[in-house]
N, C-alpha and C positions, 0 to 999 in steps of 0.2 A: 186568530185566523186571516186568513192574507184577505182575503177581499173585504175583512172589516175595518186592517191596515187601509186599501187603497180607496176607498171609500172616505175617511178620513181625512187623506190626501185626495182627495178632489174637491170635499166644502174647502177647503178650503183656497181652493178660487174659483169654485158658485157660492153666493151669496144666499139664493135662494132656493128653491122647490119644493115640489105637488105629488103631491102621490101620483103613481101613473095608474089609467084603469086598466081594469084586466084584456087582455087582447089573444089571436085567436091560442084555445087551447093548446095546439100544437106547438103554440110559440113562446111557454109556458110564461107568461105574461110579461115577456121580454119584446121592446119596441121591435116591430119584425123590419129586417133591413129592406130596402128597396132599390135596392140597386138591378139593371135592367142585364143584366148580363145572365145569358144564357148556358147555362152547363151542356156543354154535348159532349162530355164526357169524358173527355182528352185535358189532358193539363201541360200545353204548351207556352212558350216564355212570348205571349200578345201583347197587344197595346190595352190595359185593360179599358174599356166604356163604363165611365163611370156616368151619374149619371147628372151632375155641374157642368157649370158649360166648358166647356175645357180649353177658352184660353186662362180661366179663375185657374183648372185643375194646377195646367203648365207653370203657369209664374202664381204658384203657393212660397210662398218662403218660410219654410223649415228653421228657427230662427231659435237663440242659445237654449229661447224659453221653454220647448220640444223636450231635451236633451233626456230627462227623465222618464214624462211623457212617452217616446217613442223607445226607448231604452228598455222599460219596462215593457213597453206591448208585444214590440214585436218577438222579444225574452218570451214571453209568454209562448206567443203563438208558435213558436220554433221549439215547443218543451212539449207542443202537444204530438203524441206520437199520430205517423200514418194512416198506422192499420185503425189509427179511432178516425181520423177524417173519413178515411174512408168509408167507413159500414154508415157515414150519413148525424146530419142533424138532432137527432134521439140520441146515439153513441158521444157526440162531442156533448151535451149536454149536462151526461149525466158525468160525462168525467169533470165537468168543470167544476161540478157542485159537488166532486169527492176528492177535489183537491183545490179546494177553496176560492178559486176563479171567482165563481156565481156562487149567491145564495140560491135558495130551497122555493122554499115555497113564499121569502119572503116578499113583501111587497118591494115594490121597485119605486125610483124616482129617480124626476128628471127635468127639467129647465122649464119655469111660466112665463113666458115673458108679457104675455097677460098681467103679472103683477107688476111693471113699470108705469100703469096706465094711473096707476094710488098712488102712485111719487107726488111729492109737489113739485112745483115749478124749477121750487130750487136744488130739490134731489134733482130734478131731468137734469138742471144743469151738470151738476156733479159729475154724475154717470157719464156726458157727453165731451165731458170732459177729458175723460177718461176710458172714455170706448174703445181708443185702439187696447188702452192692454187689460179692458173685459173682454174683449172680443177673442184676446191671447188666452187669457182666461177659461174663456168656454171652453173654449178648441180646447186646449193642453188637458183640462175636465172628460171630457169627451173621449179623449183618447187613453186616459189612463183605467176612461169604468167602462171602454169599450166588450169588452166577455162579458161581464157581469150584469148592463144594462142591456147586449144590443141582440136576438137571433141570427147571428152573423151566419150563414150558410156553412158549413163543413166543406165543400166544393171551396167556396172562397178562400177560406183557410187553407187549403193546401196550396192553392196557388200561389197567396200568398208567400207561404213555406220555399214555396221552388225555386220565388226571388227572393228571399233571405236567403237561400244556396250556394241559391247562383252567383251572390252579391260578397260573400266568402264568411256569411256570417249572420250574427244581428246587431255587434259589433260594430263590423264593417258597415250594414247595410245603413246604420245608426247614423256614424261620420260623417258619408256621401250623403244621408240624405240634408243634414244639419248644414255642406260643405257648397250644397247646390240650388242652386234660386229657382230655376226655369229649365223647359225641358231644353234646350240645347246644351244649357249645365250638365242634367243625367245623361243624356247621351252621351256628354265625353266623359263624364264620371264613374259611371257605371251601367251604358249601354240602356238597351229599353229595359229591362229588366229592373232600372230602380227606375227609367218611368214608370213602367209596370204597378211597380211598388208604390210609389205613391199616389196613382189611380185609385189604385184600389182600397188604399187608407182611404184617402179624400173623400170617393164614392160612397161610403159606407153611410146609413142611412142618417145615426145620430151625432156620427162628425160634419158630416155634409149639414143640419141643421143647422149647428153652432160654430160652426170654422167658417160660414159663407155669410 
């Protein structure tokens, strides 16, 4: 099953996880997305309003470590039919479950940063020494597991699909994201569509939690 394979891949990046308590029933136990974008019923290539600091988003560097994660998540989003997304979040959830992108009633897991409190001084020192690698690993894992763990609104995914299309497809979009490290470079390489795509991805709750 595709979801199980992605979970195994993500486990290679994240060392520990704890069960996630049940969320609101309409989120199917998923971590609700907290992006403050208000959907006005239109889909335009406008700058995404992510809830993380603008400078952090603008200068976030998708290094080569993100190649697999970005390729996977953009391809998965691009595969979701527009008509499904246009029907709303419940239709999206059912489609993702039916196509193996998301578990049905299984308990979901996420990182628990509090576990670091139980580590020895030596273990904390080792983690500090590998902080940069660890942060990238958590961020990559969050992107890989995105559709399976987070209740991302259908409207947001529809916007992301529009940006992917405007950039020439998922493969081209990934190449552009990996090649541009600042907002200025993204504007030059792919225009506002590339800037908005990066902002949308980085503004999703689980990505924001693990990448900043």
